[in-house]
C-alpha positions, -999 to +999 in steps of 0.1 A: +760+813-297+757+848-281+753+832-246+784+811-252+803+842-263+793+859-230+803+829-209+837+827-226+842+865-221+837+860-184+860+830-183+887+851-200+882+881-176+886+857-147+916+840-163+898+806-160+905+779-185+892+745-172+861+756-154+824+747-152+798+769-168+764+767-151+734+773-174+711+791-151+682+814-157+649+813-175+662+810-210+677+775-202+644+762-190+636+758-227+658+728-226+679+713-254+666+739-279+690+764-261+713+741-241+726+720-270+737+749-292+751+766-261+772+736-251+783+731-286+795+767-291+811+766-256+830+735-266+843+752-298+851+785-281+866+772-248+874+735-251+887+733-215+854+747-201+824+724-195+787+728-189+777+715-154+743+716-136+744+736-104+740+717-071+715+743-059+690+766-075+699+803-076+681+810-043+702+782-026+734+796-040+725+830-025+717+815+008+750+796+009+769+828+001+750+846+028+760+819+053+796+819+042+798+857+047+783+853+081+809+827+089+782+802+097+787+777+069+801+741+072+800+712+047+771+698+067+753+731+065+757+732+027+742+697+024+714+706+047+705+736+025+704+714-006+683+688+012+659+712+027+653+731-006+647+699-025+623+686+000+604+719-001+603+718-038+623+751-041+637+753-076+648+789-079 
């Protein structure tokens, strides 16, 4: 429940209502033991928000952000990052 409270606090600070919440980090590797109560609490606290799985691991997200900041990112580049990371077995 505490994790859902924090997620909702961030949603409110950003004035987001219907937004994805990505469960990333080591605590969520436990699986449904954490994810299910988190999802249920999120649904109660912010019914418009929803849990979604990220397209890339955290390292991939950081790489995409760096490419965006460098002005070197296209839709094809984003797809290539995801494909390359998955092929290399990179998960985070």
